[in-house]
PDBQT receptor file of N, H, CA, C and O in Angstrom, charges set to zero:
ATOM      1  N   MET A   1       0.822  -1.190   0.000  1.00  0.00    +0.000 N 
ATOM      2  CA  MET A   1       0.000   0.000   0.000  1.00  0.00    +0.000 C 
ATOM      3  C   MET A   1       0.870   1.259   0.000  1.00  0.00    +0.000 C 
ATOM      4  O   MET A   1       0.544   2.242  -0.666  1.00  0.00    +0.000 OA
ATOM      5  N   PHE A   2       1.967   1.229   0.741  1.00  0.00    +0.000 N 
ATOM      6  H   PHE A   2       2.232   0.431   1.283  1.00  0.00    +0.000 HD
ATOM      7  CA  PHE A   2       2.801   2.409   0.829  1.00  0.00    +0.000 C 
ATOM      8  C   PHE A   2       3.617   2.640  -0.436  1.00  0.00    +0.000 C 
ATOM      9  O   PHE A   2       4.134   3.737  -0.647  1.00  0.00    +0.000 OA
ATOM     10  N   SER A   3       3.737   1.624  -1.274  1.00  0.00    +0.000 N 
ATOM     11  H   SER A   3       3.317   0.733  -1.102  1.00  0.00    +0.000 HD
ATOM     12  CA  SER A   3       4.450   1.806  -2.528  1.00  0.00    +0.000 C 
ATOM     13  C   SER A   3       3.685   2.737  -3.465  1.00  0.00    +0.000 C 
ATOM     14  O   SER A   3       4.234   3.218  -4.456  1.00  0.00    +0.000 OA
ATOM     15  N   LEU A   4       2.442   2.984  -3.153  1.00  0.00    +0.000 N 
ATOM     16  H   LEU A   4       1.996   2.594  -2.348  1.00  0.00    +0.000 HD
ATOM     17  CA  LEU A   4       1.632   3.919  -3.924  1.00  0.00    +0.000 C 
ATOM     18  C   LEU A   4       2.226   5.328  -3.868  1.00  0.00    +0.000 C 
ATOM     19  O   LEU A   4       2.140   6.081  -4.839  1.00  0.00    +0.000 OA
ATOM     20  N   PHE A   5       2.826   5.681  -2.730  1.00  0.00    +0.000 N 
ATOM     21  H   PHE A   5       2.895   5.070  -1.941  1.00  0.00    +0.000 HD
ATOM     22  CA  PHE A   5       3.362   7.014  -2.530  1.00  0.00    +0.000 C 
ATOM     23  C   PHE A   5       4.877   7.095  -2.754  1.00  0.00    +0.000 C 
ATOM     24  O   PHE A   5       5.473   8.164  -2.630  1.00  0.00    +0.000 OA
ATOM     25  N   ARG A   6       5.483   5.965  -3.083  1.00  0.00    +0.000 N 
ATOM     26  H   ARG A   6       4.998   5.097  -3.184  1.00  0.00    +0.000 HD
ATOM     27  CA  ARG A   6       6.924   5.914  -3.269  1.00  0.00    +0.000 C 
ATOM     28  C   ARG A   6       7.285   6.548  -4.610  1.00  0.00    +0.000 C 
ATOM     29  O   ARG A   6       6.617   6.321  -5.618  1.00  0.00    +0.000 OA
ATOM     30  N   LYS A   7       8.346   7.340  -4.605  1.00  0.00    +0.000 N 
ATOM     31  H   LYS A   7       8.890   7.524  -3.786  1.00  0.00    +0.000 HD
ATOM     32  CA  LYS A   7       8.831   7.934  -5.849  1.00  0.00    +0.000 C 
ATOM     33  C   LYS A   7       9.524   6.870  -6.673  1.00  0.00    +0.000 C 
ATOM     34  O   LYS A   7      10.174   5.975  -6.132  1.00  0.00    +0.000 OA
ATOM     35  N   LYS A   8       9.382   6.971  -7.984  1.00  0.00    +0.000 N 
ATOM     36  H   LYS A   8       8.854   7.698  -8.423  1.00  0.00    +0.000 HD
ATOM     37  CA  LYS A   8      10.042   6.032  -8.879  1.00  0.00    +0.000 C 
ATOM     38  C   LYS A   8      11.512   6.401  -9.008  1.00  0.00    +0.000 C 
ATOM     39  O   LYS A   8      11.881   7.575  -9.030  1.00  0.00    +0.000 OA
ATOM     40  N   THR A   9      12.329   5.376  -9.094  1.00  0.00    +0.000 N 
ATOM     41  H   THR A   9      12.029   4.422  -9.076  1.00  0.00    +0.000 HD
ATOM     42  CA  THR A   9      13.743   5.615  -9.321  1.00  0.00    +0.000 C 
ATOM     43  C   THR A   9      13.938   5.977 -10.788  1.00  0.00    +0.000 C 
ATOM     44  O   THR A   9      13.042   5.788 -11.610  1.00  0.00    +0.000 OA
ATOM     45  N   GLU A  10      15.104   6.491 -11.100  1.00  0.00    +0.000 N 
ATOM     46  H   GLU A  10      15.832   6.644 -10.432  1.00  0.00    +0.000 HD
ATOM     47  CA  GLU A  10      15.381   6.860 -12.488  1.00  0.00    +0.000 C 
ATOM     48  C   GLU A  10      15.351   5.622 -13.383  1.00  0.00    +0.000 C 
ATOM     49  O   GLU A  10      14.902   5.694 -14.527  1.00  0.00    +0.000 OA
ATOM     50  N   LEU A  11      15.827   4.492 -12.868  1.00  0.00    +0.000 N 
ATOM     51  H   LEU A  11      16.192   4.434 -11.939  1.00  0.00    +0.000 HD
ATOM     52  CA  LEU A  11      15.813   3.256 -13.636  1.00  0.00    +0.000 C 
ATOM     53  C   LEU A  11      14.379   2.834 -13.944  1.00  0.00    +0.000 C 
ATOM     54  O   LEU A  11      14.081   2.449 -15.075  1.00  0.00    +0.000 OA
ATOM     55  N   GLU A  12      13.499   2.901 -12.970  1.00  0.00    +0.000 N 
ATOM     56  H   GLU A  12      13.741   3.214 -12.051  1.00  0.00    +0.000 HD
ATOM     57  CA  GLU A  12      12.101   2.544 -13.194  1.00  0.00    +0.000 C 
ATOM     58  C   GLU A  12      11.438   3.491 -14.194  1.00  0.00    +0.000 C 
ATOM     59  O   GLU A  12      10.662   3.064 -15.048  1.00  0.00    +0.000 OA
ATOM     60  N   ARG A  13      11.751   4.759 -14.076  1.00  0.00    +0.000 N 
ATOM     61  H   ARG A  13      12.381   5.106 -13.382  1.00  0.00    +0.000 HD
ATOM     62  CA  ARG A  13      11.171   5.749 -14.977  1.00  0.00    +0.000 C 
ATOM     63  C   ARG A  13      11.634   5.524 -16.416  1.00  0.00    +0.000 C 
ATOM     64  O   ARG A  13      10.828   5.568 -17.346  1.00  0.00    +0.000 OA
ATOM     65  N   LEU A  14      12.938   5.282 -16.595  1.00  0.00    +0.000 N 
ATOM     66  H   LEU A  14      13.592   5.246 -15.840  1.00  0.00    +0.000 HD
ATOM     67  CA  LEU A  14      13.475   5.050 -17.935  1.00  0.00    +0.000 C 
ATOM     68  C   LEU A  14      12.943   3.747 -18.536  1.00  0.00    +0.000 C 
ATOM     69  O   LEU A  14      12.635   3.687 -19.727  1.00  0.00    +0.000 OA
ATOM     70  N   THR A  15      12.839   2.719 -17.716  1.00  0.00    +0.000 N 
ATOM     71  H   THR A  15      13.089   2.768 -16.749  1.00  0.00    +0.000 HD
ATOM     72  CA  THR A  15      12.322   1.442 -18.195  1.00  0.00    +0.000 C 
ATOM     73  C   THR A  15      10.872   1.579 -18.631  1.00  0.00    +0.000 C 
ATOM     74  O   THR A  15      10.468   1.018 -19.650  1.00  0.00    +0.000 OA
ATOM     75  N   GLU A  16      10.093   2.323 -17.864  1.00  0.00    +0.000 N 
ATOM     76  H   GLU A  16      10.421   2.779 -17.037  1.00  0.00    +0.000 HD
ATOM     77  CA  GLU A  16       8.695   2.556 -18.223  1.00  0.00    +0.000 C 
ATOM     78  C   GLU A  16       8.586   3.346 -19.529  1.00  0.00    +0.000 C 
ATOM     79  O   GLU A  16       7.748   3.039 -20.377  1.00  0.00    +0.000 OA
ATOM     80  N   GLN A  17       9.428   4.353 -19.685  1.00  0.00    +0.000 N 
ATOM     81  H   GLN A  17      10.109   4.603 -18.997  1.00  0.00    +0.000 HD
ATOM     82  CA  GLN A  17       9.432   5.162 -20.910  1.00  0.00    +0.000 C 
ATOM     83  C   GLN A  17       9.849   4.301 -22.109  1.00  0.00    +0.000 C 
ATOM     84  O   GLN A  17       9.283   4.430 -23.194  1.00  0.00    +0.000 OA
ATOM     85  N   TYR A  18      10.833   3.430 -21.910  1.00  0.00    +0.000 N 
ATOM     86  H   TYR A  18      11.293   3.325 -21.028  1.00  0.00    +0.000 HD
ATOM     87  CA  TYR A  18      11.302   2.533 -22.962  1.00  0.00    +0.000 C 
ATOM     88  C   TYR A  18      10.163   1.611 -23.418  1.00  0.00    +0.000 C 
ATOM     89  O   TYR A  18       9.931   1.451 -24.616  1.00  0.00    +0.000 OA
ATOM     90  N   GLN A  19       9.465   1.015 -22.464  1.00  0.00    +0.000 N 
ATOM     91  H   GLN A  19       9.653   1.146 -21.491  1.00  0.00    +0.000 HD
ATOM     92  CA  GLN A  19       8.348   0.121 -22.792  1.00  0.00    +0.000 C 
ATOM     93  C   GLN A  19       7.240   0.865 -23.533  1.00  0.00    +0.000 C 
ATOM     94  O   GLN A  19       6.653   0.331 -24.474  1.00  0.00    +0.000 OA
ATOM     95  N   LYS A  20       6.957   2.087 -23.114  1.00  0.00    +0.000 N 
ATOM     96  H   LYS A  20       7.434   2.522 -22.350  1.00  0.00    +0.000 HD
ATOM     97  CA  LYS A  20       5.925   2.894 -23.759  1.00  0.00    +0.000 C 
ATOM     98  C   LYS A  20       6.295   3.182 -25.218  1.00  0.00    +0.000 C 
ATOM     99  O   LYS A  20       5.453   3.068 -26.110  1.00  0.00    +0.000 OA
ATOM    100  N   LEU A  21       7.549   3.551 -25.453  1.00  0.00    +0.000 N 
ATOM    101  H   LEU A  21       8.232   3.643 -24.729  1.00  0.00    +0.000 HD
ATOM    102  CA  LEU A  21       7.997   3.844 -26.813  1.00  0.00    +0.000 C 
ATOM    103  C   LEU A  21       7.956   2.599 -27.696  1.00  0.00    +0.000 C 
ATOM    104  O   LEU A  21       7.595   2.683 -28.870  1.00  0.00    +0.000 OA
ATOM    105  N   LEU A  22       8.322   1.450 -27.141  1.00  0.00    +0.000 N 
ATOM    106  H   LEU A  22       8.615   1.381 -26.188  1.00  0.00    +0.000 HD
ATOM    107  CA  LEU A  22       8.257   0.214 -27.919  1.00  0.00    +0.000 C 
ATOM    108  C   LEU A  22       6.815  -0.140 -28.281  1.00  0.00    +0.000 C 
ATOM    109  O   LEU A  22       6.546  -0.600 -29.391  1.00  0.00    +0.000 OA
ATOM    110  N   LYS A  23       5.901   0.072 -27.357  1.00  0.00    +0.000 N 
ATOM    111  H   LYS A  23       6.120   0.446 -26.456  1.00  0.00    +0.000 HD
ATOM    112  CA  LYS A  23       4.486  -0.205 -27.637  1.00  0.00    +0.000 C 
ATOM    113  C   LYS A  23       3.974   0.727 -28.731  1.00  0.00    +0.000 C 
ATOM    114  O   LYS A  23       3.275   0.288 -29.644  1.00  0.00    +0.000 OA
ATOM    115  N   GLU A  24       4.320   2.014 -28.643  1.00  0.00    +0.000 N 
ATOM    116  H   GLU A  24       4.888   2.370 -27.901  1.00  0.00    +0.000 HD
ATOM    117  CA  GLU A  24       3.901   2.960 -29.671  1.00  0.00    +0.000 C 
ATOM    118  C   GLU A  24       4.491   2.571 -31.024  1.00  0.00    +0.000 C 
ATOM    119  O   GLU A  24       3.813   2.658 -32.048  1.00  0.00    +0.000 OA
ATOM    120  N   SER A  25       5.729   2.149 -31.030  1.00  0.00    +0.000 N 
ATOM    121  H   SER A  25       6.280   2.078 -30.199  1.00  0.00    +0.000 HD
ATOM    122  CA  SER A  25       6.377   1.711 -32.264  1.00  0.00    +0.000 C 
ATOM    123  C   SER A  25       5.636   0.527 -32.860  1.00  0.00    +0.000 C 
ATOM    124  O   SER A  25       5.392   0.484 -34.066  1.00  0.00    +0.000 OA
ATOM    125  N   PHE A  26       5.279  -0.430 -32.022  1.00  0.00    +0.000 N 
ATOM    126  H   PHE A  26       5.478  -0.395 -31.042  1.00  0.00    +0.000 HD
ATOM    127  CA  PHE A  26       4.552  -1.606 -32.494  1.00  0.00    +0.000 C 
ATOM    128  C   PHE A  26       3.193  -1.224 -33.058  1.00  0.00    +0.000 C 
ATOM    129  O   PHE A  26       2.784  -1.729 -34.103  1.00  0.00    +0.000 OA
ATOM    130  N   ASP A  27       2.492  -0.328 -32.363  1.00  0.00    +0.000 N 
ATOM    131  H   ASP A  27       2.824   0.082 -31.514  1.00  0.00    +0.000 HD
ATOM    132  CA  ASP A  27       1.168   0.101 -32.825  1.00  0.00    +0.000 C 
ATOM    133  C   ASP A  27       1.256   0.825 -34.168  1.00  0.00    +0.000 C 
ATOM    134  O   ASP A  27       0.378   0.670 -35.016  1.00  0.00    +0.000 OA
ATOM    135  N   LEU A  28       2.301   1.607 -34.361  1.00  0.00    +0.000 N 
ATOM    136  H   LEU A  28       3.015   1.734 -33.672  1.00  0.00    +0.000 HD
ATOM    137  CA  LEU A  28       2.477   2.346 -35.611  1.00  0.00    +0.000 C 
ATOM    138  C   LEU A  28       2.963   1.456 -36.753  1.00  0.00    +0.000 C 
ATOM    139  O   LEU A  28       2.832   1.826 -37.920  1.00  0.00    +0.000 OA
ATOM    140  N   SER A  29       3.513   0.311 -36.438  1.00  0.00    +0.000 N 
ATOM    141  H   SER A  29       3.620   0.011 -35.490  1.00  0.00    +0.000 HD
ATOM    142  CA  SER A  29       4.138  -0.523 -37.465  1.00  0.00    +0.000 C 
ATOM    143  C   SER A  29       3.157  -0.992 -38.536  1.00  0.00    +0.000 C 
ATOM    144  O   SER A  29       3.567  -1.291 -39.657  1.00  0.00    +0.000 OA
ATOM    145  N   THR A  30       1.890  -1.059 -38.212  1.00  0.00    +0.000 N 
ATOM    146  H   THR A  30       1.556  -0.816 -37.301  1.00  0.00    +0.000 HD
ATOM    147  CA  THR A  30       0.918  -1.514 -39.202  1.00  0.00    +0.000 C 
ATOM    148  C   THR A  30       0.441  -0.394 -40.116  1.00  0.00    +0.000 C 
ATOM    149  O   THR A  30      -0.092  -0.654 -41.195  1.00  0.00    +0.000 OA
ATOM    150  N   SER A  31       0.629   0.849 -39.688  1.00  0.00    +0.000 N 
ATOM    151  H   SER A  31       1.062   1.060 -38.812  1.00  0.00    +0.000 HD
ATOM    152  CA  SER A  31       0.097   1.955 -40.485  1.00  0.00    +0.000 C 
ATOM    153  C   SER A  31       1.171   2.870 -41.065  1.00  0.00    +0.000 C 
ATOM    154  O   SER A  31       1.048   3.321 -42.203  1.00  0.00    +0.000 OA
ATOM    155  N   ASP A  32       2.228   3.151 -40.290  1.00  0.00    +0.000 N 
ATOM    156  H   ASP A  32       2.329   2.785 -39.365  1.00  0.00    +0.000 HD
ATOM    157  CA  ASP A  32       3.234   4.107 -40.733  1.00  0.00    +0.000 C 
ATOM    158  C   ASP A  32       4.619   3.604 -40.333  1.00  0.00    +0.000 C 
ATOM    159  O   ASP A  32       5.064   3.792 -39.201  1.00  0.00    +0.000 OA
ATOM    160  N   ARG A  33       5.273   2.973 -41.272  1.00  0.00    +0.000 N 
ATOM    161  H   ARG A  33       4.911   2.820 -42.191  1.00  0.00    +0.000 HD
ATOM    162  CA  ARG A  33       6.560   2.333 -40.980  1.00  0.00    +0.000 C 
ATOM    163  C   ARG A  33       7.624   3.355 -40.557  1.00  0.00    +0.000 C 
ATOM    164  O   ARG A  33       8.419   3.090 -39.655  1.00  0.00    +0.000 OA
ATOM    165  N   ARG A  34       7.635   4.498 -41.199  1.00  0.00    +0.000 N 
ATOM    166  H   ARG A  34       6.990   4.713 -41.931  1.00  0.00    +0.000 HD
ATOM    167  CA  ARG A  34       8.650   5.514 -40.892  1.00  0.00    +0.000 C 
ATOM    168  C   ARG A  34       8.497   6.020 -39.454  1.00  0.00    +0.000 C 
ATOM    169  O   ARG A  34       9.482   6.142 -38.726  1.00  0.00    +0.000 OA
ATOM    170  N   ALA A  35       7.270   6.309 -39.055  1.00  0.00    +0.000 N 
ATOM    171  H   ALA A  35       6.470   6.210 -39.646  1.00  0.00    +0.000 HD
ATOM    172  CA  ALA A  35       7.019   6.768 -37.686  1.00  0.00    +0.000 C 
ATOM    173  C   ALA A  35       7.364   5.668 -36.682  1.00  0.00    +0.000 C 
ATOM    174  O   ALA A  35       7.878   5.944 -35.598  1.00  0.00    +0.000 OA
ATOM    175  N   SER A  36       7.079   4.435 -37.053  1.00  0.00    +0.000 N 
ATOM    176  H   SER A  36       6.661   4.211 -37.933  1.00  0.00    +0.000 HD
ATOM    177  CA  SER A  36       7.414   3.302 -36.197  1.00  0.00    +0.000 C 
ATOM    178  C   SER A  36       8.925   3.210 -35.994  1.00  0.00    +0.000 C 
ATOM    179  O   SER A  36       9.396   2.988 -34.878  1.00  0.00    +0.000 OA
ATOM    180  N   ASP A  37       9.673   3.382 -37.070  1.00  0.00    +0.000 N 
ATOM    181  H   ASP A  37       9.291   3.563 -37.976  1.00  0.00    +0.000 HD
ATOM    182  CA  ASP A  37      11.135   3.336 -36.980  1.00  0.00    +0.000 C 
ATOM    183  C   ASP A  37      11.685   4.467 -36.121  1.00  0.00    +0.000 C 
ATOM    184  O   ASP A  37      12.658   4.278 -35.392  1.00  0.00    +0.000 OA
ATOM    185  N   LEU A  38      11.067   5.642 -36.203  1.00  0.00    +0.000 N 
ATOM    186  H   LEU A  38      10.276   5.796 -36.795  1.00  0.00    +0.000 HD
ATOM    187  CA  LEU A  38      11.507   6.774 -35.385  1.00  0.00    +0.000 C 
ATOM    188  C   LEU A  38      11.262   6.509 -33.901  1.00  0.00    +0.000 C 
ATOM    189  O   LEU A  38      12.106   6.827 -33.063  1.00  0.00    +0.000 OA
ATOM    190  N   LYS A  39      10.108   5.926 -33.576  1.00  0.00    +0.000 N 
ATOM    191  H   LYS A  39       9.422   5.667 -34.257  1.00  0.00    +0.000 HD
ATOM    192  CA  LYS A  39       9.806   5.598 -32.177  1.00  0.00    +0.000 C 
ATOM    193  C   LYS A  39      10.774   4.550 -31.659  1.00  0.00    +0.000 C 
ATOM    194  O   LYS A  39      11.228   4.615 -30.517  1.00  0.00    +0.000 OA
ATOM    195  N   ARG A  40      11.085   3.579 -32.516  1.00  0.00    +0.000 N 
ATOM    196  H   ARG A  40      10.715   3.526 -33.444  1.00  0.00    +0.000 HD
ATOM    197  CA  ARG A  40      12.028   2.527 -32.126  1.00  0.00    +0.000 C 
ATOM    198  C   ARG A  40      13.414   3.120 -31.858  1.00  0.00    +0.000 C 
ATOM    199  O   ARG A  40      14.102   2.716 -30.921  1.00  0.00    +0.000 OA
ATOM    200  N   ALA A  41      13.811   4.075 -32.689  1.00  0.00    +0.000 N 
ATOM    201  H   ALA A  41      13.252   4.403 -33.450  1.00  0.00    +0.000 HD
ATOM    202  CA  ALA A  41      15.110   4.727 -32.509  1.00  0.00    +0.000 C 
ATOM    203  C   ALA A  41      15.141   5.516 -31.202  1.00  0.00    +0.000 C 
ATOM    204  O   ALA A  41      16.152   5.523 -30.500  1.00  0.00    +0.000 OA
ATOM    205  N   GLU A  42      14.032   6.178 -30.877  1.00  0.00    +0.000 N 
ATOM    206  H   GLU A  42      13.211   6.172 -31.448  1.00  0.00    +0.000 HD
ATOM    207  CA  GLU A  42      13.951   6.902 -29.604  1.00  0.00    +0.000 C 
ATOM    208  C   GLU A  42      14.124   5.934 -28.429  1.00  0.00    +0.000 C 
ATOM    209  O   GLU A  42      14.829   6.223 -27.461  1.00  0.00    +0.000 OA
ATOM    210  N   ALA A  43      13.465   4.784 -28.541  1.00  0.00    +0.000 N 
ATOM    211  H   ALA A  43      12.893   4.549 -29.327  1.00  0.00    +0.000 HD
ATOM    212  CA  ALA A  43      13.548   3.786 -27.474  1.00  0.00    +0.000 C 
ATOM    213  C   ALA A  43      14.974   3.264 -27.346  1.00  0.00    +0.000 C 
ATOM    214  O   ALA A  43      15.468   3.088 -26.233  1.00  0.00    +0.000 OA
ATOM    215  N   GLU A  44      15.632   3.018 -28.454  1.00  0.00    +0.000 N 
ATOM    216  H   GLU A  44      15.230   3.161 -29.359  1.00  0.00    +0.000 HD
ATOM    217  CA  GLU A  44      16.986   2.480 -28.426  1.00  0.00    +0.000 C 
ATOM    218  C   GLU A  44      17.992   3.475 -27.845  1.00  0.00    +0.000 C 
ATOM    219  O   GLU A  44      19.036   3.067 -27.336  1.00  0.00    +0.000 OA
ATOM    220  N   GLU A  45      17.694   4.768 -27.916  1.00  0.00    +0.000 N 
ATOM    221  H   GLU A  45      16.847   5.100 -28.330  1.00  0.00    +0.000 HD
ATOM    222  CA  GLU A  45      18.568   5.775 -27.323  1.00  0.00    +0.000 C 
ATOM    223  C   GLU A  45      18.576   5.677 -25.797  1.00  0.00    +0.000 C 
ATOM    224  O   GLU A  45      19.527   6.121 -25.153  1.00  0.00    +0.000 OA
ATOM    225  N   LEU A  46      17.535   5.105 -25.224  1.00  0.00    +0.000 N 
ATOM    226  H   LEU A  46      16.763   4.744 -25.748  1.00  0.00    +0.000 HD
ATOM    227  CA  LEU A  46      17.445   4.976 -23.770  1.00  0.00    +0.000 C 
ATOM    228  C   LEU A  46      18.221   3.778 -23.238  1.00  0.00    +0.000 C 
ATOM    229  O   LEU A  46      18.555   3.735 -22.054  1.00  0.00    +0.000 OA
ATOM    230  N   VAL A  47      18.510   2.813 -24.091  1.00  0.00    +0.000 N 
ATOM    231  H   VAL A  47      18.239   2.847 -25.053  1.00  0.00    +0.000 HD
ATOM    232  CA  VAL A  47      19.141   1.570 -23.644  1.00  0.00    +0.000 C 
ATOM    233  C   VAL A  47      20.477   1.795 -22.939  1.00  0.00    +0.000 C 
ATOM    234  O   VAL A  47      20.686   1.223 -21.870  1.00  0.00    +0.000 OA
ATOM    235  N   PRO A  48      21.398   2.605 -23.488  1.00  0.00    +0.000 N 
ATOM    236  CA  PRO A  48      22.676   2.787 -22.764  1.00  0.00    +0.000 C 
ATOM    237  C   PRO A  48      22.504   3.381 -21.368  1.00  0.00    +0.000 C 
ATOM    238  O   PRO A  48      23.227   3.012 -20.442  1.00  0.00    +0.000 OA
ATOM    239  N   ARG A  49      21.557   4.293 -21.215  1.00  0.00    +0.000 N 
ATOM    240  H   ARG A  49      20.970   4.593 -21.967  1.00  0.00    +0.000 HD
ATOM    241  CA  ARG A  49      21.314   4.893 -19.893  1.00  0.00    +0.000 C 
ATOM    242  C   ARG A  49      20.748   3.855 -18.930  1.00  0.00    +0.000 C 
ATOM    243  O   ARG A  49      21.121   3.819 -17.757  1.00  0.00    +0.000 OA
ATOM    244  N   ILE A  50      19.843   3.008 -19.430  1.00  0.00    +0.000 N 
ATOM    245  H   ILE A  50      19.539   3.037 -20.383  1.00  0.00    +0.000 HD
ATOM    246  CA  ILE A  50      19.256   1.959 -18.590  1.00  0.00    +0.000 C 
ATOM    247  C   ILE A  50      20.338   0.973 -18.167  1.00  0.00    +0.000 C 
ATOM    248  O   ILE A  50      20.416   0.598 -16.997  1.00  0.00    +0.000 OA
ATOM    249  N   GLU A  51      21.169   0.554 -19.112  1.00  0.00    +0.000 N 
ATOM    250  H   GLU A  51      21.106   0.859 -20.063  1.00  0.00    +0.000 HD
ATOM    251  CA  GLU A  51      22.246  -0.398 -18.811  1.00  0.00    +0.000 C 
ATOM    252  C   GLU A  51      23.232   0.208 -17.810  1.00  0.00    +0.000 C 
ATOM    253  O   GLU A  51      23.699  -0.489 -16.908  1.00  0.00    +0.000 OA
ATOM    254  N   ALA A  52      23.550   1.479 -17.954  1.00  0.00    +0.000 N 
ATOM    255  H   ALA A  52      23.172   2.045 -18.686  1.00  0.00    +0.000 HD
ATOM    256  CA  ALA A  52      24.475   2.120 -17.030  1.00  0.00    +0.000 C 
ATOM    257  C   ALA A  52      23.909   2.138 -15.610  1.00  0.00    +0.000 C 
ATOM    258  O   ALA A  52      24.640   1.926 -14.643  1.00  0.00    +0.000 OA
ATOM    259  N   LEU A  53      22.630   2.387 -15.491  1.00  0.00    +0.000 N 
ATOM    260  H   LEU A  53      22.036   2.560 -16.276  1.00  0.00    +0.000 HD
ATOM    261  CA  LEU A  53      22.008   2.385 -14.153  1.00  0.00    +0.000 C 
ATOM    262  C   LEU A  53      21.924   0.985 -13.579  1.00  0.00    +0.000 C 
ATOM    263  O   LEU A  53      22.079   0.808 -12.371  1.00  0.00    +0.000 OA
ATOM    264  N   LYS A  54      21.683  -0.011 -14.413  1.00  0.00    +0.000 N 
ATOM    265  H   LYS A  54      21.557   0.133 -15.394  1.00  0.00    +0.000 HD
ATOM    266  CA  LYS A  54      21.627  -1.387 -13.916  1.00  0.00    +0.000 C 
ATOM    267  C   LYS A  54      22.990  -1.848 -13.428  1.00  0.00    +0.000 C 
ATOM    268  O   LYS A  54      23.083  -2.582 -12.444  1.00  0.00    +0.000 OA
ATOM    269  N   ASN A  55      24.046  -1.421 -14.109  1.00  0.00    +0.000 N 
ATOM    270  H   ASN A  55      23.970  -0.825 -14.908  1.00  0.00    +0.000 HD
ATOM    271  CA  ASN A  55      25.397  -1.865 -13.771  1.00  0.00    +0.000 C 
ATOM    272  C   ASN A  55      26.081  -0.993 -12.722  1.00  0.00    +0.000 C 
ATOM    273  O   ASN A  55      27.179  -1.316 -12.269  1.00  0.00    +0.000 OA
ATOM    274  N   ALA A  56      25.452   0.091 -12.338  1.00  0.00    +0.000 N 
ATOM    275  H   ALA A  56      24.560   0.353 -12.706  1.00  0.00    +0.000 HD
ATOM    276  CA  ALA A  56      26.042   0.992 -11.355  1.00  0.00    +0.000 C 
ATOM    277  C   ALA A  56      26.072   0.336  -9.983  1.00  0.00    +0.000 C 
ATOM    278  O   ALA A  56      25.141  -0.381  -9.616  1.00  0.00    +0.000 OA
ATOM    279  N   PRO A  57      27.134   0.576  -9.224  1.00  0.00    +0.000 N 
ATOM    280  CA  PRO A  57      27.184   0.017  -7.861  1.00  0.00    +0.000 C 
ATOM    281  C   PRO A  57      26.107   0.669  -6.996  1.00  0.00    +0.000 C 
ATOM    282  O   PRO A  57      25.783   1.846  -7.157  1.00  0.00    +0.000 OA
ATOM    283  N   LYS A  58      25.579  -0.106  -6.101  1.00  0.00    +0.000 N 
ATOM    284  H   LYS A  58      25.843  -1.061  -5.970  1.00  0.00    +0.000 HD
ATOM    285  CA  LYS A  58      24.478   0.389  -5.258  1.00  0.00    +0.000 C 
ATOM    286  C   LYS A  58      24.961   0.886  -3.936  1.00  0.00    +0.000 C 
ATOM    287  O   LYS A  58      24.160   1.334  -3.115  1.00  0.00    +0.000 OA
TER     288      LYS A  58
């Protein structure tokens, strides 16, 4: 219950944004390939930041 008020970490926020962009890319893939590719590229730009946070010492 208290996790409702907990702030998201940067890793959680980036992962959520990455998933959202991938879903948008998938949804666009049936109608507009170019827009889908742009969304996918945006999502892929987040990967190095996510990996850096996962590998960072705690």
